[in-house]
C-alpha positions as CSV (number, residue, x, y, z in Angstrom):
1,X,46.1,234.1,47.0
2,X,49.2,235.0,45.2
3,X,47.4,238.4,43.8
4,X,46.6,239.4,47.1
5,X,50.1,239.5,48.1
6,X,51.6,240.4,45.3
7,X,49.4,243.8,45.3
8,X,50.3,244.1,49.1
9,X,53.9,244.0,48.3
10,X,54.1,245.8,45.5
11,X,51.3,248.1,45.9
12,X,49.7,247.8,41.9
13,X,46.0,246.8,41.1
14,X,45.2,243.7,40.4
15,X,44.5,243.9,37.0
16,X,48.5,245.0,36.7
17,X,49.4,242.0,39.0
18,X,47.5,239.5,36.9
19,X,49.2,241.0,33.5
20,X,52.6,241.1,35.4
21,X,52.1,237.5,36.4
22,X,50.9,236.0,32.9
23,X,53.8,237.6,31.7
24,X,56.2,236.2,33.7
25,X,54.7,232.6,33.1
26,X,54.2,232.8,29.5
27,X,57.0,232.0,27.0
28,X,59.8,234.2,26.6
29,X,61.3,235.7,23.2
30,X,65.1,234.1,22.6
31,X,67.8,235.9,21.2
32,X,68.6,235.7,18.0
33,X,71.0,232.7,17.6
34,X,74.9,233.7,16.7
35,X,76.3,233.1,13.2
36,X,78.8,230.4,13.1
37,X,82.3,230.6,13.7
38,X,83.9,230.6,10.1
39,X,85.5,227.4,9.2
40,X,89.3,227.0,10.7
41,X,90.9,225.0,7.4
42,X,90.2,225.8,3.6
43,X,88.2,223.2,1.5
44,X,91.5,221.1,0.5
45,X,92.5,220.4,4.1
46,X,88.8,219.1,4.8
47,X,88.9,216.8,1.8
48,X,91.8,215.7,3.4
49,X,90.5,215.0,6.7
50,X,87.4,213.5,5.3
51,X,89.3,210.8,3.5
52,X,91.5,210.1,6.5
53,X,88.2,209.9,8.4
54,X,86.8,207.0,5.8
55,X,90.1,205.4,5.7
56,X,89.8,205.3,9.7
57,X,86.2,203.9,9.2
58,X,84.5,207.0,10.8
59,X,85.8,207.8,14.3
60,X,85.0,210.2,16.8
61,X,87.2,213.1,16.8
62,X,88.7,212.7,19.9
63,X,89.6,209.1,18.8
64,X,91.1,210.4,15.4
65,X,93.1,213.5,16.2
66,X,95.9,212.0,18.0
67,X,96.9,209.4,15.0
68,X,96.2,212.0,12.7
69,X,99.8,212.9,11.8
70,X,101.0,209.5,11.1
71,X,98.0,208.4,9.0
72,X,98.6,211.5,6.7
73,X,102.3,210.7,6.5
74,X,101.7,206.7,5.7
75,X,98.7,207.5,3.0
76,X,101.2,210.3,1.4
77,X,103.9,207.4,1.4
78,X,101.8,205.2,-0.3
79,X,100.6,207.7,-2.8
80,X,96.9,207.7,-1.4
81,X,97.0,211.6,-0.8
82,X,98.7,213.8,-3.2
83,X,99.0,217.2,-1.2
84,X,101.7,219.8,-0.1
85,X,103.7,220.1,3.1
86,X,101.3,222.9,4.0
87,X,98.0,220.9,3.7
88,X,99.6,218.1,5.2
89,X,101.0,220.1,8.2
90,X,97.4,221.5,8.9
91,X,95.6,218.4,8.5
92,X,97.9,216.9,10.9
93,X,97.4,219.6,13.7
94,X,93.8,219.3,13.3
95,X,91.9,219.1,16.9
96,X,89.1,216.9,17.8
97,X,86.8,220.1,17.8
98,X,87.7,221.0,14.3
99,X,87.3,217.5,13.1
100,X,83.8,217.3,14.7
101,X,82.8,220.4,12.9
102,X,84.3,220.2,9.8
103,X,84.1,216.4,8.3
104,X,80.2,216.2,8.1
């Protein structure tokens, strides 16, 4: 029996061995979840990314990221985006992970 072997190996009593086995097989308390990282970009850049995301028909971040610079520039030329150079640069440099975290 497992309890007999555990008692023989560890030198503990049967009651202690039963309790140790119950605790080992029972659910464990998981550490508290971490706080999410702060957003990389401000609200204005996120609004631009959401608009570009909608214009592109809601692609995944990996498909959207390579075209951001060109699309932001074209939307600015067409008058669809009225944003500063800094916001345009920040939105054009966004990576796929940033897009996934911030567009929703």
